[in-house]
C-alpha positions in Angstrom: -26.4 -3.6 -16.4 -26.0 -6.7 -14.2 -24.0 -8.4 -17.0 -21.5 -5.6 -16.9 -21.1 -5.9 -13.2 -20.7 -9.7 -13.5 -18.1 -9.2 -16.2 -16.2 -6.7 -14.0 -16.3 -9.1 -11.0 -15.2 -12.0 -13.3 -12.2 -9.9 -14.6 -11.2 -9.0 -11.0 -11.3 -12.7 -10.0 -9.3 -13.8 -13.1 -6.8 -10.9 -12.7 -6.3 -12.0 -9.1 -4.6 -15.1 -10.6 -2.4 -12.9 -12.8 1.2 -12.5 -11.7 4.2 -10.5 -13.0 6.7 -12.4 -15.0 10.0 -11.3 -16.6 11.2 -12.3 -20.0 14.7 -11.9 -21.3 15.1 -10.3 -24.8 17.8 -9.6 -27.3 19.4 -6.3 -26.3 17.6 -3.4 -27.9 14.6 -5.4 -28.8 12.5 -4.6 -25.7 10.1 -2.3 -27.4 9.7 -4.6 -30.5 9.0 -7.5 -28.2 6.4 -5.4 -26.3 4.7 -4.4 -29.5 4.7 -7.9 -30.9 3.2 -9.4 -27.7 0.5 -6.7 -27.6 -0.3 -7.3 -31.3 -0.5 -11.1 -30.7 -2.7 -10.6 -27.6 -5.1 -8.4 -29.7 -5.1 -10.8 -32.7 -5.8 -13.9 -30.6 -8.2 -12.2 -28.2 -6.1 -13.0 -25.1 -6.8 -9.7 -23.2 -8.3 -11.8 -20.4 -5.0 -13.7 -20.0 -2.2 -11.2 -20.7 -3.1 -7.9 -19.1 0.0 -5.7 -19.4 3.3 -5.7 -21.1 5.8 -3.2 -19.7 9.3 -1.8 -20.5 10.0 0.3 -17.4 11.6 3.7 -18.3 13.1 6.4 -16.1 13.9 10.0 -16.9 17.7 10.8 -16.8 19.2 14.2 -17.1 22.3 14.2 -19.3 24.8 17.0 -20.0 25.5 17.3 -23.7 27.5 20.3 -25.2 26.9 22.2 -21.9 23.1 21.7 -22.2 21.0 19.7 -19.8 18.8 17.2 -21.7 16.2 14.9 -20.2 16.2 11.5 -21.9 14.3 8.2 -21.1 16.4 5.2 -20.3 15.3 1.6 -19.8 15.4 0.6 -16.1 16.1 -3.1 -17.0 17.8 -3.3 -20.4 17.2 -6.6 -22.0 14.0 -7.4 -20.0 10.3 -7.0 -20.5 7.7 -7.4 -17.7 4.4 -9.1 -18.2 1.3 -9.2 -16.0 -0.4 -12.4 -17.1 -2.0 -15.7 -16.1 0.5 -18.4 -16.7 -0.8 -21.4 -18.7 0.4 -23.4 -21.7 -1.1 -21.0 -24.2 0.2 -17.8 -22.7 3.7 -19.4 -22.2 3.7 -20.5 -25.8 2.7 -17.1 -27.2 5.3 -15.2 -25.2 8.1 -17.7 -25.5 7.7 -17.8 -29.3 7.5 -14.1 -29.8 10.4 -12.9 -32.0 13.2 -11.4 -29.9 12.3 -13.3 -26.6 15.1 -15.5 -25.5 13.6 -17.0 -22.3 11.5 -16.4 -19.2 13.4 -15.6 -16.1 13.4 -18.7 -13.9 15.2 -22.1 -13.6 15.2 -24.1 -16.9 12.0 -23.4 -18.8 9.9 -22.8 -15.7 8.9 -19.1 -15.3 9.0 -17.8 -11.8 6.6 -14.9 -11.0 7.9 -11.8 -9.1 7.0 -11.6 -5.5 4.7 -8.9 -4.2 7.7 -7.2 -2.5 9.6 -7.2 -5.8 6.6 -5.8 -7.7 6.2 -3.0 -5.1 9.9 -2.2 -5.1 9.8 -1.8 -8.9 6.8 0.5 -8.6 4.8 -1.5 -11.2 1.2 -2.8 -10.9 -0.6 -2.0 -7.6 -1.7 1.4 -6.4 0.6 4.4 -6.5 0.4 6.3 -3.2 -0.7 9.9 -3.7 1.1 12.4 -1.6 -0.4 15.8 -1.1 2.7 17.8 -2.1 4.1 19.3 -5.3 7.5 20.4 -6.6 8.4 23.6 -4.9 6.5 22.9 -1.6 8.3 23.2 1.7 8.5 20.1 3.9 10.1 19.0 7.1 12.1 15.8 7.4 10.4 13.7 10.1 12.8 10.7 10.4 16.3 9.7 9.6 19.6 11.5 9.8 18.2 14.8 8.5 15.2 14.8 11.0 13.8 18.3 11.7 15.5 19.8 8.6 13.3 21.9 6.4 13.7 22.0 2.6 12.0 22.5 -0.7 10.9 19.6 -3.0 12.8 19.5 -6.2 11.5 16.3 -7.7 8.8 13.6 -7.0 9.0 10.0 -8.1 5.6 8.5 -7.4 6.6 5.0 -8.7 9.5 4.7 -6.3 7.6 6.6 -3.6 10.6 9.0 -3.2 11.2 12.6 -3.6 14.3 14.8 -3.8 14.4 17.6 -1.2 16.9 20.5 -1.2 18.3 20.7 2.3 20.8 23.2 3.7 23.7 21.0 4.9 26.8 22.8 6.2 25.6 26.0 4.7 25.1 24.5 1.2 21.9 23.5 -0.6 22.2 19.7 -1.1 19.6 17.5 -2.9 18.6 14.5 -0.7 16.4 11.6 -1.8 13.8 10.7 0.8 10.9 8.3 1.1 7.3 9.6 1.2 7.1 8.4 4.8 10.1 10.5 5.9 8.5 13.9 5.3 5.8 16.1 6.8 4.2 18.9 4.8 4.4 22.3 6.3 
């Protein structure tokens, strides 16, 4: 049992060194690059150095032939995000993956994303859990629509925003608000 605890603590300590990096890929190769890196990590036993490979997606509603259709689009086309410990071996593995053109950074020196950039993208870290659901009635606490009451239409936990339908000039209008701007009724 104590070995498992020591391993968990070791992983936490090692993952504290891990940072998020961005690699540029050929257009349309993002998912192939992700799959190739994950396969290489598994084959070489590098799970303790490359923790996560991500191609951020967002749901977009499209109108096609008069029908609403929800499709997933890449948030950053041509880029793949990696949570990893940067060293010569991990750099080599990622940089020599088919479809990868370069790391984002000056020259061949990768630059990790700042904590603020990581939070803004809604990757890594903890996702704040708000005690509301679609359809709940909320009051806007701050901002230009303060004291307005509306119904939640959509919740985006990654961006920490929600879309609330407010009555503005007698019309129901969807407004995007931060979690911090609302109070549950």
